[in-house]
Backbone as numpy.savetxt, mean C-alpha at the origin, in Angstrom:
# Nx Ny Nz CAx CAy CAz Cx Cy Cz
-0.20 -21.87 -15.84 -1.55 -21.36 -15.58 -1.55 -19.83 -15.57
-2.65 -19.24 -16.00 -2.81 -17.80 -15.94 -2.92 -17.37 -14.47
-2.54 -16.12 -14.15 -2.65 -15.66 -12.75 -4.04 -15.86 -12.18
-5.07 -15.56 -12.97 -6.44 -15.70 -12.48 -6.76 -17.15 -12.14
-6.24 -18.06 -12.92 -6.50 -19.49 -12.68 -5.80 -19.94 -11.40
-4.59 -19.46 -11.18 -3.86 -19.84 -9.96 -4.56 -19.30 -8.72
-5.05 -18.05 -8.80 -5.74 -17.45 -7.65 -7.08 -18.14 -7.40
-7.79 -18.45 -8.45 -9.06 -19.16 -8.29 -8.84 -20.54 -7.68
-7.71 -21.17 -8.03 -7.41 -22.49 -7.49 -7.15 -22.44 -5.99
-6.78 -21.25 -5.48 -6.57 -21.08 -4.04 -7.89 -20.89 -3.30
-8.98 -20.73 -4.04 -10.29 -20.60 -3.41 -10.88 -19.21 -3.41
-10.23 -18.24 -4.05 -10.75 -16.89 -4.07 -11.94 -16.78 -5.01
-12.88 -15.92 -4.64 -14.05 -15.68 -5.49 -13.62 -15.03 -6.80
-14.54 -14.97 -7.75 -14.23 -14.35 -9.03 -13.87 -12.88 -8.84
-14.62 -12.17 -7.98 -14.34 -10.75 -7.75 -12.99 -10.56 -7.08
-12.67 -11.37 -6.06 -11.40 -11.23 -5.36 -10.24 -11.63 -6.26
-10.45 -12.65 -7.07 -9.42 -13.05 -8.03 -9.11 -11.92 -8.98
-10.14 -11.23 -9.46 -9.94 -10.10 -10.37 -9.17 -8.98 -9.69
-9.51 -8.67 -8.43 -8.82 -7.62 -7.68 -7.35 -7.95 -7.50
-7.07 -9.16 -7.05 -5.68 -9.56 -6.80 -4.88 -9.59 -8.10
-5.44 -10.14 -9.16 -4.72 -10.22 -10.42 -4.43 -8.83 -10.96
-5.39 -7.92 -10.84 -5.18 -6.55 -11.31 -4.03 -5.89 -10.55
-4.00 -6.11 -9.24 -2.93 -5.55 -8.40 -1.57 -6.09 -8.85
-1.46 -7.40 -8.95 -0.17 -8.01 -9.27 0.29 -7.64 -10.69
-0.63 -7.62 -11.63 -0.26 -7.30 -13.01 0.12 -5.83 -13.15
-0.54 -4.95 -12.40 -0.18 -3.54 -12.43 1.23 -3.35 -11.87
1.54 -4.08 -10.79 2.89 -4.01 -10.23 3.92 -4.47 -11.26
3.62 -5.55 -11.97 4.53 -6.04 -13.00 4.76 -4.97 -14.07
3.67 -4.31 -14.49 3.77 -3.33 -15.56 4.60 -2.12 -15.15
4.71 -1.86 -13.85 5.47 -0.72 -13.35 6.87 -1.12 -12.90
7.24 -2.37 -13.14 8.57 -2.83 -12.79 8.76 -3.15 -11.33
7.66 -3.16 -10.54 7.75 -3.49 -9.12 7.50 -4.99 -8.95
8.47 -5.78 -9.41 8.27 -7.22 -9.51 8.12 -7.88 -8.14
8.67 -7.26 -7.10 8.51 -7.82 -5.77 7.07 -7.79 -5.27
6.25 -6.95 -5.90 4.83 -6.88 -5.57 3.98 -7.50 -6.68
4.61 -8.13 -7.65 3.91 -8.64 -8.81 3.53 -10.11 -8.71
3.67 -10.82 -9.80 3.20 -12.20 -9.88 3.95 -13.14 -8.93
5.15 -12.74 -8.50 5.88 -13.56 -7.53 5.10 -13.70 -6.23
4.18 -12.76 -5.97 3.39 -12.84 -4.74 2.37 -13.98 -4.79
2.00 -14.43 -5.98 1.13 -15.60 -6.06 1.89 -16.83 -5.59
3.17 -16.93 -5.98 4.01 -18.02 -5.46 3.99 -18.03 -3.94
4.10 -16.84 -3.36 4.13 -16.71 -1.90 2.79 -17.10 -1.30
1.69 -16.63 -1.89 0.37 -16.97 -1.36 0.15 -18.48 -1.37
0.70 -19.14 -2.36 0.52 -20.60 -2.47 1.24 -21.35 -1.36
2.14 -20.68 -0.63 2.86 -21.34 0.46 2.24 -21.08 1.83
1.25 -20.16 1.91 0.71 -19.77 3.20 -0.23 -20.86 3.74
0.06 -21.37 4.95 -0.78 -22.45 5.48 -2.11 -21.96 6.03
-2.22 -20.68 6.38 -3.42 -20.17 7.03 -4.20 -19.22 6.12
-4.07 -19.38 4.82 -4.80 -18.54 3.88 -6.30 -18.76 4.03
-7.05 -17.65 4.07 -8.51 -17.73 4.26 -9.21 -16.98 3.13
-9.35 -17.62 1.97 -9.94 -16.93 0.82 -11.41 -16.56 1.00
-12.08 -17.17 1.98 -13.49 -16.86 2.20 -13.70 -15.73 3.22
-12.62 -15.22 3.84 -12.74 -14.17 4.85 -13.13 -12.85 4.20
-13.88 -12.04 4.94 -14.35 -10.76 4.42 -14.09 -9.66 5.44
-13.52 -8.54 5.00 -13.32 -7.41 5.92 -14.65 -6.79 6.29
-14.65 -6.06 7.41 -15.90 -5.43 7.88 -15.61 -4.01 8.34
-16.52 -3.11 8.01 -16.45 -1.73 8.51 -17.13 -1.70 9.87
-16.35 -1.40 10.92 -16.87 -1.44 12.28 -17.46 -0.11 12.72
-16.86 1.01 12.28 -17.33 2.34 12.65 -17.41 3.18 11.38
-18.48 3.95 11.28 -18.70 4.77 10.09 -19.24 6.12 10.51
-18.34 7.10 10.59 -18.71 8.47 10.92 -18.32 9.37 9.75
-18.84 10.59 9.67 -18.52 11.45 8.53 -17.03 11.63 8.27
-16.24 11.77 9.34 -14.81 12.01 9.15 -13.92 10.88 9.59
-14.50 9.73 9.92 -13.68 8.62 10.43 -14.36 7.28 10.16
-13.55 6.32 9.75 -14.00 4.94 9.62 -12.97 4.01 10.23
-13.45 2.90 10.80 -12.57 1.84 11.28 -12.99 0.53 10.64
-12.01 -0.19 10.10 -12.25 -1.48 9.46 -11.43 -2.56 10.14
-11.92 -3.79 10.05 -11.19 -4.96 10.54 -11.09 -5.96 9.40
-9.85 -6.38 9.09 -9.66 -7.34 8.01 -10.29 -8.69 8.25
-10.40 -9.08 9.52 -11.09 -10.33 9.90 -10.57 -11.55 9.14
-9.26 -11.60 8.90 -8.66 -12.75 8.25 -8.51 -12.63 6.75
-9.10 -11.60 6.15 -8.95 -11.39 4.71 -7.55 -10.86 4.41
-7.05 -11.11 3.22 -5.78 -10.53 2.82 -5.86 -9.01 2.87
-4.77 -8.38 3.27 -4.75 -6.93 3.31 -5.05 -6.30 1.96
-4.63 -6.96 0.88 -4.95 -6.47 -0.45 -6.46 -6.23 -0.58
-7.23 -7.22 -0.13 -8.68 -7.18 -0.30 -9.32 -6.23 0.70
-8.75 -6.13 1.89 -9.27 -5.17 2.87 -9.12 -3.75 2.36
-7.93 -3.40 1.87 -7.73 -2.04 1.38 -8.52 -1.78 0.10
-8.70 -2.80 -0.73 -9.54 -2.61 -1.93 -10.97 -2.30 -1.52
-11.48 -2.98 -0.48 -12.83 -2.70 0.01 -12.91 -1.29 0.59
-11.88 -0.88 1.31 -11.83 0.47 1.87 -11.89 1.51 0.76
-11.10 1.32 -0.28 -11.06 2.26 -1.40 -12.42 2.33 -2.09
-13.01 1.17 -2.35 -14.32 1.15 -3.00 -15.34 1.92 -2.17
-15.28 1.76 -0.86 -16.24 2.44 0.02 -16.06 3.96 -0.04
-14.81 4.44 -0.16 -14.59 5.89 -0.23 -15.10 6.47 -1.54
-14.99 5.69 -2.62 -15.45 6.18 -3.91 -16.97 6.17 -4.00
-17.61 5.27 -3.25 -19.07 5.22 -3.23 -19.63 6.31 -2.32
-19.04 6.45 -1.13 -19.49 7.44 -0.15 -18.33 8.41 0.10
-18.21 9.38 -0.76 -17.06 10.28 -0.74 -17.13 11.23 0.46
-15.98 11.54 1.06 -16.01 12.49 2.19 -16.44 13.87 1.74
-17.22 14.54 2.58 -17.61 15.91 2.27 -16.38 16.81 2.23
-15.47 16.60 3.15 -14.20 17.33 3.19 -13.03 16.36 3.23
-12.91 15.67 4.37 -11.80 14.74 4.55 -12.23 13.63 5.50
-11.50 12.52 5.43 -11.82 11.37 6.28 -10.55 10.61 6.59
-10.44 10.14 7.83 -9.38 9.23 8.24 -9.97 7.82 8.32
-9.30 6.88 7.70 -9.75 5.48 7.71 -8.64 4.63 8.32
-8.98 3.88 9.35 -8.03 3.00 10.03 -8.45 1.56 9.80
-7.51 0.73 9.38 -7.78 -0.68 9.15 -6.86 -1.52 10.02
-7.43 -2.36 10.86 -6.63 -3.28 11.67 -6.65 -4.66 11.04
-5.70 -5.51 11.47 -5.59 -6.87 10.91 -5.58 -6.80 9.39
-4.66 -5.97 8.88 -4.62 -5.66 7.45 -3.22 -5.95 6.91
-3.02 -7.16 6.40 -1.71 -7.58 5.89 -1.91 -8.83 5.03
-1.15 -8.96 3.94 -0.21 -8.03 3.33 -0.97 -7.02 2.47
-0.37 -5.87 2.24 -1.06 -4.82 1.51 -0.48 -4.53 0.13
0.74 -4.99 -0.14 1.30 -4.87 -1.47 1.71 -3.47 -1.85
1.46 -3.10 -3.10 1.89 -1.83 -3.67 0.86 -0.75 -3.32
1.18 0.08 -2.33 0.19 1.05 -1.84 -0.22 2.06 -2.90
0.67 2.33 -3.85 0.32 3.25 -4.92 -0.90 2.80 -5.71
-1.15 1.50 -5.76 -2.30 0.97 -6.50 -3.61 1.48 -5.92
-3.67 1.59 -4.60 -4.90 2.03 -3.94 -5.10 3.53 -4.08
-4.06 4.30 -3.79 -4.24 5.76 -3.84 -4.42 6.24 -5.27
-3.84 5.54 -6.24 -4.07 5.90 -7.64 -5.55 5.77 -8.00
-6.18 4.72 -7.52 -7.61 4.55 -7.79 -8.42 5.68 -7.16
-8.03 6.09 -5.97 -8.73 7.21 -5.34 -8.52 8.50 -6.12
-7.29 8.74 -6.55 -7.00 9.96 -7.30 -7.70 9.95 -8.65
-7.78 8.79 -9.30 -8.52 8.70 -10.55 -9.99 9.00 -10.34
-10.46 8.82 -9.10 -11.83 9.17 -8.74 -11.97 10.58 -8.22
-10.88 11.37 -8.30 -10.95 12.77 -7.93 -10.61 13.09 -6.50
-10.10 12.13 -5.73 -9.78 12.34 -4.32 -8.27 12.37 -4.09
-7.81 13.28 -3.24 -6.42 13.27 -2.79 -6.30 12.27 -1.65
-5.19 11.54 -1.60 -5.07 10.47 -0.61 -3.64 10.25 -0.18
-3.48 9.86 1.08 -2.19 9.43 1.62 -2.44 8.14 2.41
-1.59 7.14 2.20 -1.80 5.82 2.79 -0.48 5.26 3.28
-0.50 4.68 4.48 0.65 3.94 4.99 0.17 2.64 5.61
1.06 1.68 5.70 0.71 0.38 6.26 1.95 -0.24 6.87
1.75 -1.05 7.92 2.88 -1.68 8.61 3.05 -3.13 8.19
4.21 -3.67 8.54 4.57 -5.04 8.18 5.41 -5.63 9.30
5.76 -6.90 9.21 6.70 -7.44 10.20 7.98 -6.62 10.26
8.62 -6.60 11.43 9.85 -5.83 11.61 10.93 -6.34 10.66
11.43 -5.46 9.83 12.45 -5.83 8.84 13.65 -4.89 8.87
13.47 -3.67 9.40 14.54 -2.68 9.38 15.16 -2.52 10.76
16.46 -2.69 10.82 17.19 -2.45 12.06 17.63 -1.00 12.12
18.02 -0.56 13.29 18.61 0.77 13.44 19.85 0.86 12.54
20.13 2.02 11.95 21.33 2.13 11.11 22.62 1.73 11.82
22.63 1.77 13.14 23.82 1.35 13.88 23.84 -0.14 14.15
22.79 -0.86 13.71 22.75 -2.30 13.86 21.76 -2.76 14.91
21.77 -4.06 15.19 20.85 -4.64 16.16 19.69 -5.36 15.48
18.72 -5.76 16.28 17.57 -6.49 15.76 16.63 -5.55 15.00
15.88 -6.08 14.02 14.90 -5.25 13.31 13.89 -4.65 14.29
13.59 -3.38 14.09 12.69 -2.66 14.99 11.44 -2.14 14.29
11.48 -2.03 12.96 10.35 -1.45 12.23 10.14 -2.18 10.93
8.91 -2.10 10.43 8.64 -2.61 9.09 9.19 -1.67 8.04
9.07 -2.06 6.78 9.50 -1.17 5.70 8.49 -0.03 5.52
7.28 -0.18 6.02 6.28 0.87 6.22 6.21 1.90 5.10
5.74 1.49 3.91 5.68 2.43 2.79 4.69 3.56 3.03
4.88 4.63 2.29 3.97 5.77 2.30 3.65 6.10 0.85
2.36 6.14 0.53 1.93 6.46 -0.83 1.01 7.67 -0.79
1.24 8.60 -1.71 0.45 9.83 -1.81 0.02 10.00 -3.26
-1.25 10.32 -3.48 -1.75 10.54 -4.83 -2.57 11.82 -4.87
-2.30 12.63 -5.89 -3.00 13.89 -6.08 -3.67 13.87 -7.46
-4.99 14.03 -7.51 -5.67 14.03 -8.81 -5.31 15.27 -9.62
-5.52 15.19 -10.94 -5.17 16.31 -11.80 -6.15 16.43 -12.95
-6.40 17.66 -13.35 -7.27 17.91 -14.49 -6.62 17.51 -15.80
-5.29 17.26 -15.80 -4.65 16.84 -17.03 -4.81 15.35 -17.29
-5.55 14.68 -16.40 -5.93 13.30 -16.64 -5.06 12.25 -15.99
-3.92 12.62 -15.46 -3.02 11.64 -14.84 -2.64 12.12 -13.45
-3.04 11.40 -12.40 -2.65 11.82 -11.05 -1.16 11.68 -10.83
-0.64 12.47 -9.91 0.74 12.26 -9.47 0.71 11.29 -8.30
1.48 10.23 -8.39 1.48 9.19 -7.36 2.91 8.95 -6.89
3.17 9.21 -5.61 4.46 8.92 -4.99 4.27 7.73 -4.04
5.08 6.71 -4.19 4.94 5.49 -3.39 6.34 5.03 -3.00
6.69 5.19 -1.73 8.06 4.96 -1.30 8.08 4.06 -0.07
8.86 2.99 -0.14 9.13 2.14 1.02 10.38 2.66 1.72
10.47 2.42 3.02 11.61 2.94 3.77 12.83 2.03 3.71
12.75 0.94 2.96 13.89 0.03 2.82 14.67 0.29 1.54
15.95 -0.02 1.56 16.78 0.11 0.37 16.33 -0.87 -0.70
15.78 -2.02 -0.29 15.12 -2.98 -1.17 13.81 -3.35 -0.50
12.93 -4.02 -1.23 11.67 -4.47 -0.65 11.78 -5.91 -0.18
10.92 -6.29 0.73 10.89 -7.68 1.16 10.47 -8.59 0.01
9.63 -8.05 -0.88 9.24 -8.82 -2.06 10.44 -9.18 -2.91
11.42 -8.28 -3.02 12.63 -8.59 -3.77 13.43 -9.68 -3.08
13.40 -9.69 -1.75 14.06 -10.77 -1.02 13.35 -12.10 -1.28
12.02 -12.08 -1.25 11.24 -13.30 -1.48 11.52 -13.89 -2.86
11.65 -13.02 -3.87 11.84 -13.55 -5.22 13.31 -13.76 -5.58
14.20 -13.54 -4.60 15.61 -13.83 -4.81 16.38 -12.74 -5.53
15.78 -11.54 -5.68 16.48 -10.45 -6.35 17.33 -9.63 -5.39
17.20 -9.87 -4.09 17.99 -9.19 -3.07 18.16 -10.14 -1.90
19.13 -9.85 -1.05 19.35 -10.67 0.14 18.82 -9.96 1.37
18.57 -10.72 2.41 18.00 -10.15 3.63 18.91 -9.08 4.23
20.23 -9.21 4.08 21.11 -8.21 4.67 21.13 -6.90 3.88
20.51 -6.90 2.70 20.35 -5.66 1.95 19.09 -4.89 2.36
18.27 -5.51 3.18 17.03 -4.88 3.61 17.32 -3.99 4.81
17.81 -2.79 4.51 18.19 -1.80 5.51 17.50 -0.48 5.15
17.43 0.47 6.08 16.87 1.77 5.72 17.65 2.40 4.57
16.93 2.98 3.62 17.62 3.60 2.49 18.31 4.90 2.92
19.27 5.32 2.12 19.87 6.63 2.36 21.35 6.62 2.67
21.97 5.43 2.80 23.41 5.42 3.07 23.73 6.14 4.37
24.55 7.20 4.28 24.94 7.94 5.49 23.75 8.71 6.07
22.68 8.87 5.29 21.47 9.55 5.77 20.36 8.55 6.11
20.73 7.28 6.32 19.72 6.24 6.58 18.91 6.50 7.85
19.45 7.30 8.75 18.70 7.59 9.98 17.40 8.32 9.67
17.33 9.03 8.53 16.10 9.73 8.17 15.01 8.74 7.76
15.37 7.76 6.93 14.39 6.74 6.53 13.97 5.92 7.74
14.93 5.62 8.63 14.60 4.84 9.82 13.65 5.62 10.72
13.88 6.92 10.88 13.00 7.74 11.71 11.59 7.78 11.13
11.48 7.90 9.82 10.16 7.91 9.20 9.48 6.56 9.33
10.25 5.47 9.17 9.68 4.13 9.35 9.13 3.96 10.76
9.89 4.41 11.76 9.42 4.30 13.14 8.20 5.17 13.38
8.21 6.38 12.85 7.07 7.27 13.04 5.80 6.69 12.46
5.89 6.15 11.25 4.72 5.54 10.62 4.29 4.29 11.38
5.25 3.52 11.84 4.94 2.31 12.62 4.12 2.66 13.85
4.56 3.68 14.57 3.88 4.04 15.82 2.55 4.74 15.55
2.46 5.51 14.48 1.18 6.13 14.11 0.13 5.06 13.84
0.48 4.09 13.00 -0.47 3.02 12.69 -0.77 2.21 13.93
0.25 1.90 14.73 0.03 1.14 15.95 -0.88 1.85 16.92
-0.71 3.18 17.04 -1.55 3.94 17.96 -3.00 3.96 17.51
-3.25 3.99 16.20 -4.61 4.10 15.71 -5.27 2.75 15.44
-4.48 1.78 14.98 -5.05 0.48 14.59 -4.94 -0.57 15.68
-4.06 -0.38 16.66 -3.90 -1.36 17.71 -2.88 -2.42 17.35
-2.91 -3.53 18.06 -1.93 -4.59 17.86 -2.07 -5.22 16.48
-0.97 -5.81 16.03 -0.98 -6.45 14.72 -0.64 -5.43 13.64
-0.75 -5.86 12.40 -0.41 -5.00 11.27 -1.66 -4.27 10.81
-1.48 -3.02 10.43 -2.63 -2.22 10.04 -2.28 -1.21 8.98
-3.26 -0.35 8.68 -3.08 0.69 7.67 -3.87 1.92 8.08
-3.39 3.07 7.67 -4.09 4.33 7.91 -4.16 5.09 6.60
-5.36 5.50 6.24 -5.62 6.24 5.01 -6.21 7.60 5.36
-5.71 8.64 4.74 -6.33 9.96 4.79 -6.80 10.28 3.38
-8.08 10.56 3.23 -8.64 10.84 1.91 -9.42 12.15 1.99
-9.29 12.99 0.95 -9.89 14.32 1.04 -10.27 14.85 -0.34
-11.24 15.75 -0.33 -11.60 16.48 -1.55 -10.54 17.56 -1.79
-9.93 17.60 -2.97 -8.92 18.64 -3.22 -9.56 20.02 -3.36
-8.82 21.02 -2.94 -9.27 22.41 -3.06 -8.58 23.13 -4.22
-7.56 22.51 -4.79 -6.82 23.13 -5.89 -6.27 22.03 -6.80
-5.64 22.44 -7.88 -5.14 21.50 -8.90 -3.69 21.85 -9.23
-2.72 21.48 -8.36 -1.34 21.93 -8.55 -0.52 21.09 -9.53
-1.03 19.93 -9.95 -0.20 19.01 -10.74 0.13 19.54 -12.14
-0.81 20.11 -12.89 -0.44 20.59 -14.24 0.70 21.60 -14.23
0.70 22.52 -13.26 1.78 23.50 -13.19 3.11 22.82 -12.86
3.08 21.82 -11.98 4.31 21.08 -11.68 4.82 20.40 -12.94
3.93 19.78 -13.70 4.36 19.09 -14.92 4.91 20.09 -15.94
4.34 21.28 -15.99 4.86 22.29 -16.91 6.29 22.66 -16.52
6.55 22.84 -15.22 7.89 23.23 -14.77 8.88 22.08 -14.88
8.37 20.84 -14.85 9.25 19.67 -14.92 9.25 19.04 -16.31
8.94 19.84 -17.32 8.84 19.33 -18.69 10.05 18.48 -19.06
9.78 17.27 -19.55 10.85 16.37 -19.96 11.39 15.47 -18.88
10.98 15.70 -17.62 11.45 14.88 -16.51 10.37 13.88 -16.11
10.82 12.70 -15.69 9.88 11.70 -15.20 9.53 12.03 -13.76
8.24 12.14 -13.48 7.77 12.43 -12.13 7.25 11.16 -11.47
7.14 11.15 -10.13 6.68 9.94 -9.44 5.35 9.45 -9.98
5.30 8.14 -10.24 4.07 7.52 -10.71 3.87 7.54 -12.20
4.74 8.26 -12.95 4.61 8.26 -14.40 4.89 6.88 -14.95
4.18 6.52 -16.01 4.40 5.20 -16.63 5.75 5.17 -17.32
């Protein structure tokens, strides 16, 4: 079956099916297979999937919004958040907090859409505890990715999207990595990735409350630094390049 057919069979609306399929297929095209079509296999195993759930914007101020996923997949909650920012763009900058927002998938997908719309953005999201302290023990933090996108007049935003794990949980799910490989990246410098994972975990927890959440900062850019960076990095692959 085509991805859209499998998602529709789970009960998702035509619009939500299109959003999810676009996310998964984009991940496949970028080689991030742990966030790609294998996630449909995973969704098909979830006993509490609620395809009819809809996220809601609870607070709407010029510089701040709060959303609640209300049982919707985090993919769809963040897609709704992004759509709302592109429709009602911040005059300067805005912080958006989403609670009950999981799973969120490839965060670069969301910030790239914002950057393609002319907005600079930084996004992080939490997950179940998967990373232990580099010295060992029980997992204390999620892989807690951080994605940053900067729009550019040269037509292609720069998008950096980094998880704090040496492998992703999606790679574990699809059998491309083992659970014991899911450690903070960096080898002897793994304490740096672990510190960032903890910092992001506590930032989201402080703003979103209990459960898994996401925090987005979106802003109107004041300058266009990407073309000059690409000129200086001529011939090198930069983050987010196809």
